C-alpha positions in Angstrom: -6.3 -14.4 6.9 -4.1 -11.6 5.7 -4.4 -8.6 3.4 -1.5 -7.5 1.3 -2.0 -3.7 1.6 0.4 -2.8 -1.2 1.3 -4.5 -4.4 1.5 -3.7 -8.1 -0.5 -6.3 -10.0 -0.4 -4.2 -13.2 3.4 -4.5 -13.5 4.8 -6.7 -16.3 6.1 -9.3 -13.9 2.7 -10.1 -12.5 0.0 -9.0 -14.9 0.3 -11.8 -17.4 -0.1 -14.4 -14.6 -2.5 -12.5 -12.3 -5.1 -15.3 -12.1 -2.4 -17.7 -10.9 -0.8 -15.1 -8.6 -4.1 -14.5 -6.8 -4.9 -18.2 -6.5 -1.5 -18.7 -4.8 -2.4 -15.8 -2.5 -5.7 -17.4 -1.6 -3.9 -20.7 -1.0 -1.5 -18.9 1.4 -4.6 -17.4 3.2 -4.0 -13.9 1.7 -7.6 -13.1 1.1 -7.4 -9.5 -0.3 -4.9 -7.1 -1.8 -4.6 -3.5 -2.8 -3.0 -2.9 -6.2 -1.4 0.5 -6.3 -1.5 2.6 -9.5 1.6 4.8 -9.8 0.3 7.1 -12.6 -3.3 7.9 -13.7 -2.8 5.5 -16.7 -1.6 2.8 -14.4 -4.6 3.4 -12.1 -6.9 2.9 -15.1 -5.1 -0.5 -15.8 -5.5 -1.4 -12.1 -9.2 -0.6 -12.1 -9.7 -2.8 -15.2 -7.7 -5.6 -13.7 -9.6 -5.5 -10.4 -12.9 -5.5 -12.1 -12.3 -9.1 -13.2 -11.0 -10.3 -9.8 -12.5 -11.0 -6.4 -10.8 -9.4 -3.4 -8.7 -6.8 -5.2 -8.9 -3.1 -4.4 -7.2 -0.2 -6.0 -5.2 2.8 -4.8 -4.6 5.6 -7.4 -1.9 8.2 -7.3 1.4 9.5 -8.8 4.6 8.0 -7.6 7.3 10.6 -7.1 9.4 8.9 -9.7 6.8 10.0 -12.3 6.2 13.5 -10.9 8.1 15.2 -13.8 6.0 13.3 -16.4 2.6 14.3 -15.3 0.7 17.4 -16.4 -2.2 19.3 -14.9 -4.5 17.3 -17.1 -3.1 14.1 -15.6 -3.8 15.4 -12.1 -7.3 16.3 -13.2 -7.7 12.7 -14.6 -6.6 11.3 -11.2 -9.2 13.5 -9.5 -11.8 12.2 -12.0 -10.9 8.6 -11.2 -11.3 9.2 -7.5 -14.6 10.9 -8.1 -15.9 7.9 -10.1 -15.7 9.6 -13.5 -14.1 6.7 -15.3 -14.9 6.7 -19.0 -11.5 5.2 -19.6 -11.9 2.5 -17.0 -15.2 0.6 -17.1 -15.1 -0.4 -13.5 -17.1 0.0 -10.3 -14.2 -1.2 -8.1 -13.8 1.2 -5.2 -10.6 3.2 -5.0 -9.6 3.0 -1.4 -6.6 5.4 -1.1 -4.7 8.2 -2.8 -1.2 7.1 -3.7 1.4 6.1 -3.6 2.4 9.7 -3.3 5.4 11.3 -1.7 9.0 12.2 -2.1 12.1 10.3 -3.1 15.4 12.0 -2.6 17.4 8.7 -3.2 16.9 8.9 -7.0 16.8 12.0 -9.1 14.0 11.0 -11.5 12.2 14.3 -10.7 13.4 17.5 -9.2 12.5 17.9 -5.5 10.3 20.9 -6.0 8.3 19.2 -8.8 7.9 16.1 -6.5 6.6 18.3 -3.7 4.2 20.1 -6.0 2.6 16.8 -7.2 2.7 15.4 -3.7 0.8 18.4 -2.3 -1.8 18.2 -5.1 -2.5 14.6 -4.1 -2.7 15.5 -0.4 -5.3 18.1 -1.3 -7.2 15.4 -3.2 -7.1 13.1 -0.2 -8.6 15.9 1.9 -11.3 16.5 -0.7 -12.2 12.8 -1.1 -11.8 11.8 2.6 -9.5 9.0 1.5 -6.3 7.9 3.3 -2.9 8.4 1.7 -0.2 5.8 0.9 3.1 7.5 1.4 6.3 6.8 -0.5 9.3 8.3 1.3 12.9 7.4 0.6 15.6 9.5 2.2 12.8 12.1 2.6 10.8 10.9 5.5 11.3 14.0 7.7 10.4 16.4 4.8 7.3 14.3 4.1 6.3 14.7 7.7 6.8 18.5 7.4 4.6 18.6 4.3 2.0 16.4 6.0 1.9 18.8 8.9 0.4 21.4 6.5 -2.6 19.0 6.1 -4.0 18.4 9.7 -7.1 16.7 8.3 -4.8 13.8 7.2 -3.5 13.1 10.7 -4.0 9.4 11.3 -4.8 8.9 7.7 -1.4 8.5 6.2 0.6 5.3 6.1 4.4 5.2 5.3 4.6 2.2 3.1 7.7 -0.1 2.7 9.2 1.4 5.8 13.0 0.9 5.7 14.2 3.1 8.6 14.9 2.4 12.2 13.1 2.8 15.5 14.2 6.5 15.9 12.7 7.4 12.5 9.6 5.3 13.2 9.1 7.3 16.4 9.2 10.6 14.5 6.5 9.2 12.1 4.4 7.7 14.8 4.6 10.8 17.0 3.1 12.8 14.0 0.1 10.4 14.1 0.9 8.4 11.0 0.9 4.6 10.3 3.6 2.3 9.2 3.5 -0.7 6.9 6.3 -3.3 6.6 7.5 -5.3 3.7 10.0 -8.2 3.3 12.8 -5.9 4.3 11.9 -6.7 7.9 13.0 -10.3 7.2 16.4 -9.5 5.7 19.6 -10.3 7.5 20.5 -6.6 7.5 17.0 -5.6 8.5 17.5 -5.3 12.3 16.7 -1.5 12.2 13.4 -2.2 10.5 12.6 -5.0 12.9 13.3 -2.6 15.8 10.7 -0.3 14.3 8.2 -3.1 13.9 8.6 -4.0 17.6 8.0 -0.4 18.5 5.0 0.2 16.3 1.6 0.4 18.2 -0.8 -2.4 17.6 -3.4 -0.1 16.1 -1.1 1.5 13.5 0.8 -1.4 11.9 0.2 -3.1 8.6 2.0 -5.6 6.3 2.5 -5.6 2.5 4.7 -7.1 -0.2 5.3 -4.2 -2.6 5.3 -7.0 -5.2 6.8 -7.6 -7.6 9.7 -6.3 -5.5 11.4 -7.3 -2.2 10.7 -11.0 -1.8 11.1 -11.8 1.9 13.1 -14.5 3.5 12.9 -17.5 3.1 11.9 -16.9 -0.5 14.1 -14.0 -1.2 15.7 -15.6 -4.2 12.3 -16.2 -5.8 11.3 -13.5 -8.4 9.0 -11.9 -8.8 7.6 -11.3 -5.3 3.9 -11.8 -5.1 1.0 -11.2 -2.6 1.2 -14.8 -1.2 4.7 -13.9 0.3 3.2 -11.4 2.7 2.7 -14.3 5.0 6.4 -14.7 5.5 6.7 -11.0 6.5 3.8 -11.3 8.9 5.3 -14.4 10.6 8.6 -12.8 11.2 7.2 -9.6 12.6 4.8 -11.5 14.8 7.9 -13.3 16.2 9.7 -10.0 16.8 6.7 -8.6 18.6 6.2 -11.7 20.7 2.8 -12.3 19.2 1.1 -15.4 17.9 1.0 -15.6 14.1 -2.7 -15.9 13.9 -3.2 -13.1 16.3 -1.0 -10.9 14.3 -2.8 -11.7 11.1 -6.1 -10.8 12.7 -4.6 -7.6 14.0 -3.2 -6.4 10.7 -6.3 -7.5 8.8 -8.5 -5.5 11.1 -6.1 -2.5 10.9 -6.2 -2.6 7.0 -10.0 -2.8 7.0 -10.2 0.2 9.3 -7.5 2.3 7.7 -8.7 1.8 4.1 -12.4 1.5 4.9 -12.5 -1.8 3.0 -15.9 -3.2 2.3 -15.2 -6.5 4.0 -17.7 -7.9 6.4 -17.9 -10.7 8.9 -16.1 -13.7 7.6 -14.2 -11.6 5.1 -16.8 -11.5 2.4 -16.1 -8.6 0.1 -18.9 -6.4 -1.1 -17.5 -6.4 -4.7 -17.5 -9.3 -7.1 -19.1 -12.7 -6.8 -18.7 -15.0 -3.9 -16.1 -17.7 -4.3 -15.0 -20.4 -2.0 -11.7 -20.0 -0.3 -11.7 -16.2 -0.1 -12.1 -15.1 3.5 -10.5 -12.5 5.8 
């Protein structure tokens, strides 16, 4: 079985059909997924959505695109959500990570200094809560590594999601002790640099994701929106690149996700949240 370690089930493309989306994921042997809130308000929606679903976990953070929109009160609300103070979200679903958080120098939706201030606030929250961090870094990977170096407690607890660099950049990230997660970009015709990074990545620090509703992988790249079921295509291609059997790679990345995020999934993939349903295993 597989875990989609990064998707956005609250986005308009997926939320109205979330029951069908998750059933298709189970049919594709994707047993669990992590839906990522990109603002405190989005995290509240994610918690509400996950409360009604089996096998859905939540990450909560502020995407760098939204850094200029959030106030100190919003950051305080984010901390409250991580602490379990959830008056606005009637949910006991565990939050398993801070993020996605980071820097994006490709777009100018927020000034770099504002992005970094909000990023550092979330890294402090991760240190306080003991949770791992999901990193968004676009044309900012090296600066993100520099900022992370100021938080030594997070070494080994940060994953660069949706990695789109090459093996040289991957080496810099891995040498700093961080993890890498791969999306459908690894299946694209022009994705050889990403595939070279996937071949390089150590077995104990690699994960797979969709970033749904974005980045549908080959051979379903023309299908929109992307959804968690499609992570199987990414896993299959990376397994081939690494010279690994598909089932072996699925077992590897599932075990890595459980370990990295501390997911409450036991033997046989039974989640400690929600009711038991047939067909959902890890």
